[in-house]
C-alpha positions, 0 to 999 in steps of 0.5 A: 815256637809250637804251632797247633792244627786241628782238623775237625773231621767227620769221625775226629779231631785230629790235631798236630804241633810242629815246630817252625821247619815243620817237624812233627812233635806231637799228634793227638786225636779224639772221636766221636759218633756219626748219627744217621736218623733216616736213610741218606741223613748225616748229622753230629752233634757241634758239642762233640766236636768242641769236647773232643777239641778240648781233649786234643788241645790238652794232649798238645803243645801250647801254641798258636792254632790254626783250624781246619775242617769238613766242610759244607756242614750246617751249623745253626745258632740262635740269638744267645749262640745257642746250637739249635739243631744237631748239624747236617754234615757234607755227606747228608743226601736229603736235600735233592728238592732244595738244590732244584729249588736253588737252580731254579731260583737263582738260575744254573748259569748264574749261579755257576759264574758267582759261587763256582758250583752248582747246586749239590746235596753236600753244600750248606745252601740246601740244607738251609733251605730244607730247615726252612721248609720242613723246621719252620718254627726252628728256621724262625730263631736262627740268628747265626749260621756257621760251619763246623770247624768255625763253630770250634773256633767260636768255642775257642776264642768267642769270634764269630768268623769264617775263612774265604776258603770253608765259605766258598763251600756254602754256595752263598759266597761270591768266589770271585769277588771273596765275601758273601753274595748279595745277589744269591742270599737275596734270591733265596731269601737267606739274611746276609746277617746270619753269616759271619765276617769273612777273611782270608785264610792266612788272616785267621788261620782256618781252611776247609780241608781240602784247602788246608790238606794241599797247603800242607802237601805244598800247593801254595801256587799254580803249579804241581797239583794235589791227588788225594787218595782217601775214601774219595779222590781229589785232584787239586790245582791252584788257579792264578785268578778266578775261572769257573767250568760252566758245566760245573763239573769241577768245584772251584773256591778261594784258595787258603792263600790270600787272592789265590783260587783253586779248582778241584775234581772230586770222585766218590769212589776212590780207596773206597773201591779198593776198600769195598773189593778187599772186603768182598774177596776177604784176602790179605791186602799184601796178597792182592798187591803181589798178584796184581803186579804179575798183571801187565798194565791194561789187565788184558783188557778188564776195565772197571767204571769205579761208580759205586756210590754215584759220582761227582766229577766229570759225571753229576750222577749219584744214580751212577753204578760201578761195572767190570767190563772185559771180564774173561776166565783167565782174570782171577782176583789179582786182575780184578785187584789191578783194574780197580787201581787203573780204573780209579787212576782214570777217573782221576785223569779225568779230573785232570783234564777239566783242570787243564782246560781251565789252564792248570799246566801241571809238571808234576803232583803231589799224593797223599791219603791212604791209598798212597801207601800202595806201591803199585797203585802209585806206578799205575797212577803216575802212568794214568796221569802222566805225572811224576808223583812225589809223596812229602815227609809229613802225612798230617793233612789238613791238621798240618795245613792248619798249622802252617796257617797258625804260623802265618797269622802268628807271624813266624813265617811272612806268608803262605809261601814261605811257609811251605818252602820252610816246613813241606818237604819232598820225601820221594819221587815215582815216575810214569812208566807205562803207557795207559793213554789207550786204555784212558780212551776206552775208559772215557766211552764207559760212562755213557754206555752204563748210565742208568736208564731214565724211568 
């Protein structure tokens, strides 16, 4: 049987078809635009997702379909299930006032205890409050609230539904109890009947993109962590039981595996930092890698603070900014490049240390994302984290994890553990080779010194 996974991303729907042993038999993608009608706003038309999904499915073999997608986006429908406005996406920044309102109404400590998270502009609930405040006539017509991939599900199957992993990112969900939070919804005056029925990911073949991507590299149970070197960086660990970070520096959500949870740290400029420097230097990537490799670990005291777009973990500070520290006349563009790779690795270690505080005890990590194509970066990252890194045969990310969920729902696999055991295979292993502990201790002192002054 062919299994199909669709990932409803920020720039495109990506699809993959795999066989019952996890071998990729076909891929397809279809792009769509992103709208920024005002500074800090980010919106998309849900109909564009559906058209792209139809296009992708038409170019893939038929089979059971699993869904993953960008998390947190707000899709609002009327009583006839018609879209009322463009979706407000995860990277929209308009809701600072609403975040403050949520933490005041629910109480910071109680909100974090129930939802596993603090109120951030990316989450769904602040967007809903923004619509209530700024578009009251439209708000009065809302009857259904969905997440992006679940709008595609509605168009594909006619079913209003959401999985626990994606629902965890709404700030309306009791992550411990794996159901909508009566308490939070009451505090925010949001009708519970607007929210769709909720299911385990394996029952409905769906998950938010991070949970699906982690499943796709084999993170079904506590053990190895997943490290994603994308534009943003993620360190993800499955947890055996619900635990939250009282300071909410980590995100804690339900995992795509029933009765498990996961915690993850997110840094906003991982491979994005490298892309920025590559653009500024206007140099060939191969040349930068070769020149950086000639510098020793630590780059003779040069550090890079990777906060180009603010930060989330461990510093929830949208005003944080990046910096090079320790420059000397000896440092060339290769030194700058190595310092960026090391600085991002240090930032990811911040997340790993917080995960360890929650009880994670990884002995290895599975690495994915565009940055994982850099051999030097893999060697640096393994050394900074102090963990062997493994790459996997499939590089299809969230769509691959969604296809595994489709196989569980269809009965091809008895559960997520069997899906991972049969379909996820390590390709190579990179061992730590340099000692970065002293460098990491110095790196941790950078942010307090660089924190923007209060106005």
